[in-house]
RONUVO-477795 format. One line per field, with one value per residue: residue number from 1; y, x, z of N, C-alpha, C in turn. Coordinates in Angstrom, 2 decimals, padded with zeros to 5 digits. Example, Ala and Ser with C-alpha at 12.3 -4.5 7.8 and 13.67 -1.06 7.14 Angstrom:
BEGIN
k: c(1; 2)
n_north: c(-005.69; -002.25)
n_east: c(013.19; 012.85)
n_up: c(007.80; 007.08)
ca_north: c(-004.50; -001.06)
ca_east: c(012.30; 013.67)
ca_up: c(007.80; 007.14)
c_north: c(-003.30; 000.03)
c_east: c(013.20; 012.90)
c_up: c(007.80; 007.87)
//
This chain:
BEGIN
k: c(1; 2; 3; 4; 5; 6; 7; 8; 9; 10; 11; 12; 13; 14; 15; 16; 17; 18; 19; 20; 21; 22; 23; 24; 25; 26; 27; 28; 29; 30; 31; 32; 33; 34; 35; 36; 37; 38; 39; 40; 41; 42; 43; 44; 45; 46; 47; 48; 49; 50; 51; 52; 53; 54; 55; 56; 57; 58; 59; 60; 61; 62; 63; 64; 65; 66; 67; 68; 69; 70; 71; 72; 73; 74; 75; 76; 77; 78; 79; 80)
n_north: c(011.50; 011.38; 009.54; 010.30; 010.16; 012.68; 015.11; 017.88; 020.76; 021.40; 018.94; 017.82; 019.43; 019.88; 017.34; 015.81; 013.06; 010.39; 008.07; 005.17; 005.62; 008.35; 011.62; 014.15; 017.21; 018.93; 020.81; 020.21; 017.50; 014.58; 013.03; 009.94; 007.86; 004.48; 002.45; -000.23; -002.67; -001.15; -000.88; -000.46; -000.02; 000.82; 003.13; 004.63; 005.03; 006.70; 009.06; 009.62; 008.58; 006.17; 002.96; 001.93; 004.18; 005.19; 003.11; 003.40; 006.06; 005.61; 003.72; 000.95; -002.39; -004.53; -004.00; -005.06; -005.26; -003.47; -001.90; -001.45; 001.76; 002.57; 005.25; 006.83; 008.60; 010.66; 012.08; 013.75; 014.51; 016.97; 018.71; 018.74)
n_east: c(007.14; 003.78; 001.31; -001.87; -005.41; -006.28; -005.70; -003.72; -002.93; -000.29; 000.87; 000.85; 001.93; 004.49; 005.62; 006.55; 008.05; 005.89; 005.03; 006.18; 005.96; 006.21; 004.93; 003.47; 001.91; -000.27; -002.12; -004.70; -004.88; -003.10; -000.13; 000.83; 003.54; 003.94; 005.31; 007.47; 005.58; 003.29; -000.29; -003.52; -005.46; -003.94; -002.72; -004.99; -005.97; -004.01; -004.47; -007.10; -009.16; -011.33; -010.18; -011.32; -012.09; -009.63; -008.88; -010.87; -010.42; -008.00; -008.47; -008.21; -008.56; -008.20; -007.93; -005.99; -003.71; -001.19; 001.91; 005.33; 006.65; 004.66; 002.51; -000.11; -003.14; -004.61; -007.30; -007.46; -009.72; -009.19; -008.30; -010.17)
n_up: c(051.91; 052.39; 050.68; 049.58; 048.81; 048.60; 046.58; 045.78; 043.80; 044.28; 044.69; 042.17; 040.11; 037.65; 037.06; 039.18; 040.91; 041.73; 043.88; 042.37; 039.58; 037.19; 036.38; 034.27; 034.48; 032.51; 033.02; 032.25; 032.04; 033.19; 032.19; 032.84; 033.53; 033.47; 036.00; 037.24; 038.94; 039.16; 039.10; 037.58; 039.51; 041.73; 040.64; 040.07; 042.68; 043.73; 042.36; 042.83; 041.24; 039.62; 038.63; 036.30; 034.93; 034.10; 032.38; 030.44; 029.47; 028.23; 026.35; 026.95; 026.48; 028.21; 031.46; 033.15; 031.74; 031.54; 030.76; 031.73; 031.30; 029.62; 028.69; 030.35; 030.13; 032.48; 034.18; 036.83; 039.51; 040.71; 038.73; 036.75)
ca_north: c(012.18; 010.47; 009.58; 010.19; 010.41; 014.10; 015.67; 019.31; 021.09; 021.38; 017.57; 017.34; 020.28; 019.75; 016.00; 015.31; 011.63; 010.06; 006.64; 004.71; 006.24; 009.80; 012.20; 015.54; 017.84; 020.03; 021.70; 019.62; 016.07; 014.12; 011.89; 009.12; 006.81; 003.28; 001.94; -001.62; -002.89; -000.36; -001.44; 000.63; 000.24; 001.63; 004.44; 005.32; 005.46; 007.83; 010.27; 009.80; 008.19; 004.74; 002.36; 001.73; 005.46; 005.23; 002.16; 003.99; 007.20; 005.15; 002.69; -000.32; -003.48; -005.34; -003.11; -005.68; -005.32; -002.26; -002.27; -000.45; 002.75; 003.01; 006.51; 006.84; 009.90; 010.63; 013.35; 013.77; 015.38; 018.29; 019.59; 018.59)
ca_east: c(005.91; 002.64; 000.44; -003.28; -006.32; -006.58; -004.67; -003.73; -002.09; 001.11; 001.35; 000.88; 002.63; 005.89; 006.13; 007.21; 007.85; 004.72; 005.23; 007.23; 005.83; 006.31; 003.87; 003.55; 000.59; -000.33; -003.19; -006.00; -004.75; -001.77; 000.46; 001.48; 004.38; 003.81; 006.56; 007.36; 004.71; 002.05; -001.55; -004.48; -006.11; -003.00; -002.58; -006.26; -006.08; -003.09; -005.01; -008.49; -010.10; -011.56; -009.31; -012.04; -012.03; -008.33; -008.96; -011.73; -009.72; -006.85; -008.94; -007.59; -009.53; -007.97; -007.30; -004.87; -002.59; -000.40; 003.33; 006.30; 006.99; 003.44; 001.98; -001.55; -003.76; -005.46; -007.98; -007.80; -010.83; -008.74; -008.05; -011.19)
ca_up: c(051.58; 052.46; 049.52; 049.94; 047.70; 048.61; 045.72; 045.57; 042.66; 044.68; 044.56; 040.80; 039.15; 037.32; 036.82; 040.37; 041.08; 042.56; 044.10; 041.46; 038.27; 037.12; 035.58; 033.89; 034.52; 031.55; 033.43; 031.95; 032.32; 033.58; 031.49; 033.85; 032.98; 034.30; 036.58; 037.69; 040.09; 039.06; 038.62; 037.38; 040.80; 042.52; 040.01; 040.30; 044.08; 043.94; 041.76; 043.23; 040.17; 039.53; 037.62; 035.03; 034.22; 033.44; 031.27; 029.41; 028.89; 027.46; 025.42; 027.32; 026.45; 029.40; 032.45; 033.84; 030.82; 031.34; 030.70; 032.20; 030.29; 028.94; 029.20; 030.55; 030.33; 033.67; 034.47; 038.27; 039.86; 041.12; 037.60; 035.72)
c_north: c(011.16; 010.65; 009.39; 010.40; 011.88; 014.83; 017.18; 019.61; 021.11; 019.99; 017.18; 018.20; 019.83; 018.36; 015.44; 013.81; 011.36; 008.57; 006.21; 005.42; 007.74; 010.33; 013.65; 016.08; 018.99; 020.99; 021.16; 018.12; 015.78; 013.00; 011.13; 008.02; 005.63; 002.79; 000.48; -001.72; -002.09; -001.20; -000.27; 000.97; 001.13; 003.03; 005.26; 005.84; 006.64; 009.14; 010.48; 009.51; 006.67; 004.16; 002.15; 003.04; 005.57; 004.30; 002.75; 005.15; 006.77; 004.00; 001.34; -001.40; -004.34; -004.48; -003.73; -005.71; -003.94; -002.66; -001.11; 000.46; 003.27; 004.33; 006.43; 008.27; 009.76; 012.03; 013.36; 014.80; 016.79; 019.23; 019.43; 019.84)
c_east: c(004.78; 001.76; -001.00; -004.11; -006.67; -005.47; -004.82; -002.80; -000.62; 001.69; 001.56; 001.67; 004.07; 006.43; 006.92; 007.02; 006.70; 004.71; 006.36; 007.18; 006.00; 005.19; 004.16; 002.13; 000.60; -001.46; -004.57; -006.00; -003.31; -001.36; 001.28; 002.28; 004.39; 005.19; 006.37; 006.50; 003.42; 000.88; -002.49; -005.19; -005.22; -002.83; -003.84; -006.38; -005.16; -003.68; -006.49; -009.49; -010.22; -010.71; -010.00; -012.11; -010.71; -008.33; -009.77; -011.02; -008.60; -007.19; -008.27; -008.67; -009.43; -007.23; -006.13; -003.61; -001.98; 001.06; 004.20; 006.67; 005.79; 002.97; 000.46; -002.03; -004.73; -006.02; -008.38; -008.88; -010.40; -008.54; -009.06; -012.01)
c_up: c(051.59; 051.24; 049.98; 048.70; 047.61; 047.86; 045.64; 044.39; 043.03; 044.51; 043.10; 039.83; 038.91; 037.12; 037.98; 040.47; 042.04; 042.70; 043.15; 040.12; 038.34; 036.25; 035.29; 033.84; 033.53; 031.87; 033.16; 032.23; 032.69; 032.64; 032.51; 033.15; 033.95; 034.71; 036.99; 038.94; 040.07; 038.60; 038.39; 038.68; 041.66; 041.97; 040.26; 041.72; 044.37; 043.44; 042.03; 042.13; 040.15; 038.40; 036.28; 034.24; 033.46; 032.23; 030.12; 028.70; 027.94; 026.51; 025.67; 027.36; 027.70; 030.43; 033.20; 032.98; 030.58; 031.42; 031.17; 031.04; 029.52; 029.54; 029.23; 030.75; 031.50; 033.89; 035.94; 038.54; 040.18; 039.95; 036.50; 035.62)
//
């Protein structure tokens, strides 16, 4: 499955694996579980949002400090 910045609800419903990390869509936001090798820039590009938005939503003082297993709240443009 090719990953693009063009997200449709079919791509996000149901916690389908997305790249390495997994996520659950509750209809308003996504809970993304960080996987090995993930970066905020990479996660942001998968969901079409800027990495600094993810850092702000999750109150991350240092956007380069995410850890495997950490859950991040993401508000992709498609479901805002």
